[in-house]
N, C-alpha and C positions, 0 to 999 in steps of 0.2 A: 504494499500499499503507499502510496506516495506520502512524504512528510507533510503534515498538516499543521504544524506547530506555527504559533503566532509571534514568537520572538522577532522582533524587528520588522513585522508586517505593518501595514497601514490601513487603518479603517476609517471611512467616511460615514459619520452618523448623522443621516437626516433626522432632525428633531431629536438631537442627541443631548439636550441641556437637562431635561428633568423627567419625572415619572419613569416609564419604561425605558425611553431613550437614554436618560441620564444613568440608570442602573446598568444598562447594557454597555454603555461607554466605559463605565468603571470596571466592569467585568472583563472586557476586551483588554483594558490596561492590565488587570491582574494577570492576564495570560500572556502578557508581553507585548502587546501591540501598541503602536502610536495611534492617537485618535484625533480626527478633525470633528469637532463638536459643532454642527450647524445648528442655529436657532433662527426663528423667524422674525421676531419682533423685539423691540426696545424693552418691553415688559419681561422678556425671558433673559435678558442680558445677564442679569445677576446670577441666576441659575446656571447658565453657561459658564460664567466665569468660575463659579464654585465647583463645577464639574472638572474644569480644566485644572483648577488647583488641586482637586483631589486625585486626579490622574498623575500629576507630577509627583505628589507625595507617594504614590504608588511606586513610581521610579520609571515611568515611561514619559514620553513627550505628548504634548496636546496643545491645540489653539482652538479659539472660538471663531467662528465665522457666521456672520448674519447674512441672510438672503431670503428673498421671497422667491420660493421655488415655483410659483405659478407663472414666473416669467423665464422663458428659456435661456435668455442671456444670463440670468442669475444662477440658473442650473449650471451652465458652462463656466461661470466664473467660480463657482464653489468647487467643482472638481479641478479646475486649473489652479487655483490658489492652494488647494491640498497638494497637488503634484509639485508646484513650485516649493512649498514648505518642506515636504517629505521625500520627494524624488519619485513618487508613484503611488498608486493605490492598489491595494489587494482585495479589500472587501468593501462593498457599499451597502448599507442598510438604510432603508427609508422608513421611518416610523411616523412620518407626519400624516395629519388627517384632521377633519373636522366633522362634527355630527349635527344634523338638523333632524329632529323628531317631529313630524307633523303628519296628519292625514293627507293624503294625495290632493285632495280638493283644496287644501289650504295653502300648498307649496306655490311660491311666487316664481315668476322667471329669475329674479334676483337670487333667490334661494338655490335654484338649479344651477345657475351660472357660477355662483360663489363655491358651492360644494363639489361640482364637477371639475373646477379649476384646481382645487386643492387635492381632491382624492383621486382623480383620473388623469387630467392633464400633467400635473407636477409628477405624478408616479411614472408616466409614460416616458417623460423627457429625463427623467432620473435613470431610469432603466436604459434609455437610449445613449445617454452620456456614459454611464458605466460600460456599456458594451463598446464604446469607442475607445475608452481610456484606461479601464482595468488592465493590470498585468495579467498575462497568461495564468491560468488556474485560479482565477478570481473567483469571488463569490458575490452575488447579488441577491438580497433578501428584502422583500416588500411586505408591509404589514397591511392585512385586510381585515376581515371581521368575521366571526362565527355566524353572523347574522346572514351571511350568504345562504346559509341552510335553514333559516328560520322561517315559520309560518306565522306572521304576526302583523298587526296593524300599526300605522303610524311610523314605520320603518321602511318606506319605499325608496326614498331618495338618498338614504345614508348607504345601505348596502348596494343600492343600485348604482351608486357612484363609485363604489369599491369593486363591483363585480368585473369591470373591464380589465382589472389588474391579474385576474386569472388568465385571461387570454393573453395579455402582454407577456405574463410569465412563460406560458407554454411556448409562444413563438420565440421569445428571446433565448430560452434554453436550447432550442433547436438551432437557431442562428448563431449562437455564441459557443456551442458546444465544441466546435472544432478547435478552439483555443483553450479547452479545459475549464471554461467557466460555468459554474452551476448557478441556476437562477431558480428562486422558490418564493412562494408567498406563504405567510403565516397569519393564521386567524384565531387570534385569542378570543375567549368569551369576554363579556363585561368585566372590566377590571377596576379594582378597588383604587381609583383615582378620582380627582376633581373633574376630570374629562367625562366619566360616568355620570356623576351626580348632578351635574349642570342640566341634564336633559330629562330626568326622571321625577315623578311624583313620588311621595312616600309609599304609595301602594305598589307602583311599578317597580321601584327599587327592592321592596320586600319580595316581590315575585322573582325578580332576578337573583336575589340572594339565596333563593331555595330552588332554582330551576335546574342546576347541574346535578348529575348523578352523584358527584362527590362533593356537594356543597357543604355537607355538615363536617366534613374533614378540613375545612379551611377556616381562618379567623373570621371572616365576614360572610362567607357563601360565595363571593365573587372570585373571579380569577385573581390571583396575586402575582404582581408584575415579577416577583422573586421566582415563579415557576416558568415564565415566559422567557426572561433573559438568558437562561441556560439552553433554551431550545434555539435561539438565535445564534449563540456561540457555538452550539454543536453543528448546526448548518454550515457554518463558516470553518469548521475544522473537521473532525471525524465523519460528518454527515455529507461530505464532499460528493458521494455517490448519488445523492438524492438530488434530482434536478427536474424542472417543469412541473412541480407539484404545488398543490394548495394544502397546507397542513393546519388541521384544527386542533389547538391546544386549549382545551376549555372544560376539562372535568366532566364531559359528557353534557354540555349545555345544549349543543346541537350536534348532529352527525349526519353523515350520507354516505 
């Protein structure tokens, strides 16, 4: 089996400042990787700086980079600045996303344009740029949602905007495979972060906290980011033989 160690490797973490992205950034550093920590807005700068400081404390190198990934030029700049800083990129992970929870009849054109820009457009051009610029035997990992397999109301536009990533992933894995690049999508269940609670009522939060087959074995019943970050690092290392797949890691919240 080819060597999949991360010492000296370079990771570009889209949305790498906080929550799942921040934890995964630090775990990559613990495995020996240097990390480019992308963040979207000024409000996340402090979290990005704190993640960079934590990585340097671990003993590898990191820097923070702000970019609006809904703009192709900004995606390109993010990759180029990472290469300029570290000399190349081996792993590109995109954890960015937004949620809108509304019945279909209440979704506006603005809602549609905003969420598809973040969840579909940015994801596509992130994968495209990674395919152009990753080192051979690189890894590309995109975050989707276990709601892709759900049968539920008020969640048409969110998983609908994530669904194209499955197709991008399959196509990219076929096209980039000749260079040894693995491409996968990962769909967590509802995670214990502010990202989840901002959309839910007390009743719907309670439902989700009890919906997974393994809910009672977690602290809150939701997916813990500490159980997802290792899946990402696995796909970037020993899981290199997995490619073109959408993997649900959700404790049995949904399945297909």
